[in-house]
N, C-alpha and C positions, 0 to 999 in steps of 0.2 A: 603316141601313147607309149609309155615305158613300162614293160612288165617287171615285176619283182616278186620274189618268193616271200611268203609271209607265214609265220607261225604265231598263233595267238591262243589265248585261253581265257576263260572267264569263270566266275562263280555265279550260279543261278539261284534265284529265290522264286518259287512258283506259287501261284494260287489259281486253281481251276474251279470254274463254276459248273454246277449241274452234272456232276459225275454220275450219279445214280441213274439219271435219265439217259445218259449216253452209253453206259456200260451195263449191259444186262446181267442180272444175277448178282449184283453187288449190294452191299448194305445201303440203307437210306443215308443220304448225306446230312451233314449238320443243318440245323434250322436255317442258317443264313445261306446255305448252298455252296459255300466255298470250302476248299481244303488246301492247306499249305504244304509245299514240298521243297526240298533242297536238292541241289545236285551240282554237277560240273559239266562243262562242255569244252573239251580240248580239241581244237581244230587246227588244220593246216590247209593251205590253198594258195591261190594266185591273187595278186593285187596289181591292177593296172592303173596308172596315174597319168594325169595331164596337168600342166601348170595353169593356174587361173589368176585373175587380177589380185594385186596386193601381195604377191609372193606365196599364196596358198597353193595347195594341191588338191584337185578333185580325184576321186578314186572309185573304181569298181572292184569289189572283192568277191571272189568265188571260193567258198571254203566248205570243208566237210570234216567230220570226226565223230568221236564217241560222246554221246550224252548219257551220263550215269546219274540216276536218281537215288536218293536215300529217302526212307519213310514214304515211299510212293504207293500208298494204299490204292488199289484198283487200277494201277498203271503198271506197265512193264518197268523194270529197273534199268533197262538199257535200250538205247536207240542209236541208229545211225542218223546223225543230223547233217543236213545240207543247207547252205544259205547262199544267196546272192544279194549283195548290198551295193548301194550307191551313196557316196559322200560327196557333196558339192564343194567341199573345201572351205565353206563359209559358215558351217555350223549345222547344216541339214543333212541327215542320214536316213535313208529308207531302204527297205529290203523285204525279202520273202524267205521263209524257211520251211522245211519239211523234215519231220522226224519219222523214221520207219522202224518199227519194232521187229522182233525175231519172227513174227508171224506174217510180216508184210503189211500190217495195219499201219496207217499213217496219221500224223497230226500236222495240220497246215497252220501257218501263222504269218502275219505281217509284222514287220519290224520297223521301229522308229527310234532314232538315236539323238542324244543331245550331248554336247561336249562336257567333259570333266577336266580337271587339271592334268591328269595323266592318261586319259583315254576317253571313253564314251560310256554313258549310261544308256542301255538299250532296253526298250519295253517291247515285248512280243505280245500280240493279241491273237489268241487261238481263233481261227476262222472256220474250223470244222475238221473233219477227219474221215477215215474210211474204216470199215469193219467195226471193231469194238469201240472206236473213238468217234463214230458218226454222231453228229449233233453236239459234240463237246464244245464248250465255250470257256473262255477265261483269259488270264494274263500271266506272264512271267516277266521277270526283269533280271538283267545282269550287267556287270561292268566289263567292258571290252578293254583288254590290255594287249598291246603288241609286245610279244616276248622277244622276237627276232624279226627284223625286217631288212632284207638285203637290197 
């Protein structure tokens, strides 16, 4: 297994369901139950690779960094995001992420990726949370781009 330092960033587009049910004291959500958000997740971390058939490379990535949200009604505007992902080198990517706000409340999500020409499109599915995010459900998506890979 060969370790390598990785620095990556992405642009996120969010849609969360059932915010009012999950966050006490907030306004009633729109009739369809979804709210859209935008943000960015700048991360750095470690990437471990092994060669696989056909000249491809499988990788495990452990990364963390700041998640900053804009227009994030009923959510914190900043989180510490942490993720662990696996890419089989043949097109399948899976992972898990947790975002922790300034009060220690967390959002948990599963990640699934598909290849793009210059990176991956990642879809995150919110699987719950703690504190004010308990019971939260929804999705977000972003494009993963390697900025620097040693």
